[in-house]
N, C-alpha and C positions, 0 to 999 in steps of 0.2 A: 553720402552718409553710409556707412558699412553697417550692415546688419550682421548680428552674430546669433547663432543658435546654440542654446544650452545643448550639451551632449545628453542624449537619452541614456538613463540608467536602466540596464536590463537585470531584473531580478535574477539572481544566479540559479534559482529553482527552474526558470524557463528552459535553459539548455538541457537539463537533465530530463524534463518532461518531454521535450522534443526528440530526444534520444530513444524514447519508448516507441515500439512499434504501434501502439494504440493511438499515440499523439502525433505521430509523423506528418499527417496531412493537416493538422489544426493550425489555423491562422495565429500570428504572433500575438495580436490582441487577444484572442481566446485563450492562448496559452498563459499570457500575462494574469488574465482574470482567474484561470485555474490556480496558478501559482500563488496568488494572493490568499487563497483559502487554506494554504497550508503553513505551518510553521516547522522550522528544522529543529530536530533533537539529535543528541549523540549520547549514546549508552555504551558501557564498558561490558566487556565479556561477562556473563553471569548475571547481568541484570535483566529482569523481566520486562517485556513490553506489555504484555497482556497476562492476567492470571485467570485460569479456569475457574468459573463459578463466580467470578466478581462481575459487577455490572460493568458494561462495555461503554466507554465514553469517547473512544478515540479511533480513528482509522489511521493505520501506519502504510507509508509507501516506502519500502526499503530503497535507500539510495546506494549504501555501501555496506559491506559485512555480510555475515550470515547468522541466521537465527534458526533456533530449534523449535519446531511445533510439537507439543506433546500432549497426551490425553491420559489423565490418571497415570502420569509418570512414564508412560510408553511413548517413545519417539515415533512420529508419524511422518515427518518430513523436515526438510530444511528449506528456508526461504532466503532469498538474496535480492539483489538489485532488480528494481522494477516490479516487485511483487507486492501485493497488498496482504494485510493482516487486520483483523479487527472488525471488518465490514459486517460479518454475520450477525454480531451482537447488536450493532446499530440499526441493521435493517429489521431485525426481528424484536428490537428492544427487549433483549433477554440476557441473561448472564452469559459471560464469554464460555464457548464450548471447548476451549483449549488453552493451554499455556504456551505463550511464546517468549523464549529467552535467547538473549544475545549470545552467540557461540564465539564470536570476535567483536572487536569494537564495531558499533553499528552507528551509521548516520542514516537517519530516515526524516521524511517528511510527515507531519501528524496534523490531521484535521479533526477538530472537536465535532461533537454531535451537530451543532448549528451548520457548521461549515460543510459537514457530510451531507446535509440536505441540499445545499448548493451545489455541491459537486454531482449530485444525482440528475441535476437538470442538464448536465452535459452528456450527450449520447456516447461519447468516447469512453467517458468513466462508466457509464452503465454497461456498455458492451464489455469492457475489461472485467468489472466485477462479475458479471453474468458467466464470463467464460471460466473464471476462477471457481464459481460455485459449481458449474457443470462439471468441471474436472475432479473436483472433491467427491461429488455425487457419484461419478463413474468409478472413482478409485474406492469409495466405500462399497460399491457393489462388485469390485474387482472386474470391471469391464474395460475394455481397450481405450486408451486415451487419457486415463486418469493418472494422478501422480503416485509414486511410490515410495516408501521409506528410503530416506537417504537420497532422495533426487529433488531437483529444483524445477519448477514449472512457474509459469506466469499466474499471478493474481491468487496465490494460496492464502487463505486467511484463517481467522479463528472466531 
């Protein structure tokens, strides 16, 4: 009697997560668990991901495209593939601190507040979010290592 195995279906979000330096050493099973916490969204150029002053309900992980981070209509930075936005409002449970608008068509992974709580249980996610927050703090103090207007860096958020 011949046995056949059904082919395993790999969530298309897993290869993207694996491509990020923060997740390169994570086991497949754990990456699949992380991927299940995200939905995929697509936005056209000009569409907002996040609006300054509004309640934050989602974390975005950029997959493709570029978005502009602005505060009171002043450009602060651009974000692209592999970068997070939206985590500050979720962590603090406060209104969004900046507006993030798609500059090009954007594909992103999005996690709602409940999924965000589950993501925080993963050390790799916590480390990546923490690095982004530290870089923004350094930039606001104009100290070395921060991101600067018009540049991309990992895990820049709003």
